[in-house]
C-alpha distance (Angstrom), angle and dihedral (degrees) to the residues before:
residue distance angle dihedral
M1 . . .
E2 3.72 . .
E3 3.80 94.5 .
K4 3.90 90.2 50.7
G5 3.84 90.0 52.7
V6 3.78 92.1 51.6
W7 3.82 90.8 47.1
L8 3.87 92.1 51.7
L9 3.81 89.7 48.7
A10 3.74 91.1 52.4
V11 3.79 91.5 51.1
V12 3.73 92.1 50.3
L13 3.79 92.5 49.5
V14 3.86 90.9 48.5
L15 3.78 89.8 51.9
E16 3.75 94.5 48.6
C17 3.89 93.7 48.0
R18 3.84 89.6 48.2
I19 3.82 91.3 51.5
L20 3.88 91.1 49.1
I21 3.80 91.8 47.7
E22 3.77 90.5 50.6
G23 3.89 90.8 54.8
G24 3.71 101.3 -103.5
E25 3.78 123.6 128.1
I26 3.78 123.5 -137.7
P27 3.82 107.9 -136.0
S28 3.76 118.6 -120.1
T29 3.89 123.8 -110.6
E30 3.76 88.7 -106.4
E31 3.91 92.1 53.8
C32 3.86 90.4 51.6
A33 3.81 99.4 41.4
M34 3.83 107.8 108.4
D35 3.75 141.3 118.8
S36 3.83 109.6 -73.0
M37 3.87 89.4 -123.3
E38 3.86 90.4 58.1
R39 3.78 92.4 62.1
K40 3.80 118.1 121.0
N41 3.79 114.2 -155.4
C42 3.77 113.4 -108.6
G43 3.87 99.1 174.8
Y44 3.70 144.5 20.0
S45 3.77 138.3 -88.5
G46 3.79 108.4 -63.0
I47 3.95 96.8 9.7
S48 3.79 112.2 165.7
V49 3.74 124.4 -119.5
E50 3.82 89.4 -114.2
D51 3.85 94.5 51.0
C52 3.76 90.2 45.8
K53 3.77 96.6 51.3
S54 3.84 93.6 40.5
K55 3.87 84.4 64.5
G56 3.78 88.0 56.9
C57 3.86 92.8 -109.7
C58 3.76 133.7 127.9
F59 3.83 125.5 -104.4
D60 3.84 127.2 -156.2
A61 3.72 126.0 153.4
K62 3.73 100.0 -173.7
Y63 3.77 100.0 102.9
P64 3.85 125.8 57.8
G65 3.77 121.7 -142.5
V66 3.84 96.4 29.6
P67 3.86 130.5 82.3
W68 3.76 114.2 -77.4
C69 3.84 92.4 -165.0
F70 3.78 106.9 50.6
Y71 3.79 141.1 156.7
P72 3.79 118.3 -88.8
H73 3.91 125.0 -127.7
L74 3.77 119.2 -91.2
K75 3.75 111.8 -38.3
K76 3.85 94.6 -149.8
G77 3.72 137.5 54.6
T78 3.76 119.9 -81.4
D79 3.80 93.2 -112.0
E80 3.82 94.8 68.5
C81 3.77 100.2 31.9
A82 3.78 104.2 33.8
M83 3.77 109.0 108.2
D84 3.82 139.1 118.5
V85 3.82 107.6 -75.1
K86 3.82 89.8 -124.5
E87 3.86 87.7 63.5
R88 3.74 94.2 58.7
K89 3.75 115.2 121.2
N90 3.80 115.0 -152.9
C91 3.90 112.5 -107.6
G92 3.68 98.0 173.3
Y93 3.78 147.8 23.1
S94 3.70 134.3 -93.3
G95 3.80 110.9 -63.3
I96 3.81 96.4 10.8
S97 3.73 111.9 168.0
V98 3.84 123.3 -120.9
K99 3.70 89.4 -116.1
D100 3.90 95.4 52.5
C101 3.81 90.3 43.7
K102 3.75 93.9 52.4
S103 3.88 91.8 43.5
K104 3.83 85.4 64.2
G105 3.80 90.8 54.9
C106 3.75 93.0 -108.8
C107 3.88 136.0 132.1
F108 3.73 121.4 -108.3
D109 3.87 124.4 -159.5
A110 3.86 123.2 155.5
K111 3.72 96.6 -174.0
Y112 3.86 99.0 106.0
P113 3.77 129.7 53.3
G114 3.82 124.8 -139.2
V115 3.87 94.0 29.5
P116 3.92 131.8 83.4
W117 3.79 113.7 -77.0
C118 3.85 91.0 -166.0
F119 3.85 107.8 50.4
Y120 3.77 142.9 160.4
P121 3.79 115.5 -92.9
L122 3.82 125.1 -127.9
L123 3.90 119.0 -92.8
K124 3.73 110.7 -34.4
K125 3.86 93.0 -151.4
G126 3.74 137.8 52.2
A127 3.74 119.0 -73.9
D128 3.86 91.5 -115.4
E129 3.80 93.9 61.3
C130 3.85 98.6 37.9
A131 3.79 106.5 27.9
M132 3.77 106.4 109.2
D133 3.77 138.7 121.6
S134 3.78 108.0 -76.3
M135 3.87 91.3 -123.1
E136 3.88 88.4 59.8
R137 3.72 94.0 62.1
K138 3.81 118.3 117.2
N139 3.82 114.9 -152.0
C140 3.84 112.9 -106.3
G141 3.76 98.5 175.6
Y142 3.80 146.9 20.1
S143 3.77 134.6 -86.7
G144 3.80 108.9 -66.0
I145 3.81 97.2 10.0
S146 3.73 112.5 163.9
V147 3.85 127.1 -115.8
K148 3.76 87.6 -115.3
D149 3.83 97.2 50.7
C150 3.76 90.3 44.0
T151 3.81 97.5 51.7
S152 3.87 89.1 42.1
K153 3.67 86.1 66.1
G154 3.83 90.7 56.7
C155 3.86 89.2 -107.9
C156 3.80 133.8 131.7
F157 3.83 122.1 -107.9
D158 3.90 123.3 -158.8
A159 3.78 122.8 157.2
K160 3.81 97.5 -174.9
Y161 3.85 99.9 101.4
P162 3.83 125.8 55.9
G163 3.78 120.5 -144.9
V164 3.81 96.3 34.3
P165 3.78 133.4 79.9
W166 3.83 115.1 -76.8
C167 3.73 92.1 -165.3
F168 3.80 109.7 51.9
Y169 3.76 144.8 154.6
P170 3.83 117.3 -86.7
H171 3.78 124.5 -130.8
L172 3.81 118.2 -92.8
K173 3.68 113.9 -35.1
K174 3.72 96.4 -148.5
G175 3.81 134.4 52.5
A176 3.87 115.6 -78.8
G177 3.76 89.7 -115.6
E178 3.86 92.1 65.3
C179 3.73 100.1 38.0
A180 3.76 106.5 28.9
M181 3.84 108.6 117.2
D182 3.77 141.3 122.2
V183 3.74 108.8 -75.3
K184 3.78 91.1 -126.3
E185 3.92 88.4 62.1
R186 3.72 93.9 60.0
K187 3.79 114.4 122.3
N188 3.90 112.6 -156.5
C189 3.76 113.7 -109.5
G190 3.77 100.5 176.6
Y191 3.73 144.0 22.2
S192 3.77 135.3 -89.2
G193 3.89 109.2 -65.8
I194 3.74 95.8 13.4
S195 3.82 112.7 165.5
V196 3.79 122.2 -118.8
K197 3.85 87.1 -116.7
D198 3.79 96.7 52.3
C199 3.85 89.8 44.8
T200 3.84 96.5 51.3
T201 3.86 90.6 39.8
K202 3.86 85.0 64.3
G203 3.75 90.0 55.0
C204 3.66 93.3 -107.2
C205 3.85 135.4 129.0
F206 3.83 124.2 -107.1
D207 3.81 126.0 -156.8
A208 3.80 123.9 157.5
K209 3.81 96.4 -177.9
Y210 3.77 97.9 101.7
P211 3.93 128.6 56.2
S212 3.80 122.5 -138.4
V213 3.76 98.2 24.2
P214 3.78 129.0 86.3
W215 3.86 113.3 -78.5
C216 3.76 91.9 -166.1
F217 3.84 107.2 54.2
Y218 3.79 142.9 161.9
P219 3.75 115.8 -101.7
P220 3.85 121.2 -122.1
L221 3.71 115.8 -89.4
K222 3.71 114.1 -76.1
K223 3.76 115.8 -120.1
């Protein structure tokens, strides 16, 4: 009996390691804890534990008559993903997996029918940097850019408003004391199309508010 238990444990560990190596993520106990009647099917009849978990879903075979492979609870913190379900903007396609949705930087929640399960999160940056009138936004991406690609450029992402850029440049990345100057005094610190991240990595200021002047520029001399 003891040998059999050790063998089963070894099989489980091998499966979990393989899933992690292949890029999946095993949901936590907290993500999978729900009433059995709340479960939303994430697989097919007879799906294996390995295939289920490789989709980013939960597996529990304790209860008959309900899905054994099912979607977990929200994969992100409430701050980014907490919104009225009617406000959700679709970030995927019919049948998208938890893993593919999350890899786009989006939220996943299968609790509610008739609304997107994979949806854009709320603003990915602090209010100070990204809080602006939607008409002030300067496009920092391309049509259909993912949240992940947008924020990796150091830009803000907010899908709440139609007809304006969802990926847009933030306000000044440095304190006003360091970067406050007449726009005509700006000395170019980058190249055309430089990202916010690459600009600030060079120790420079970034501000996309004004056309026809450098957006990446040297800060004034520090005293």
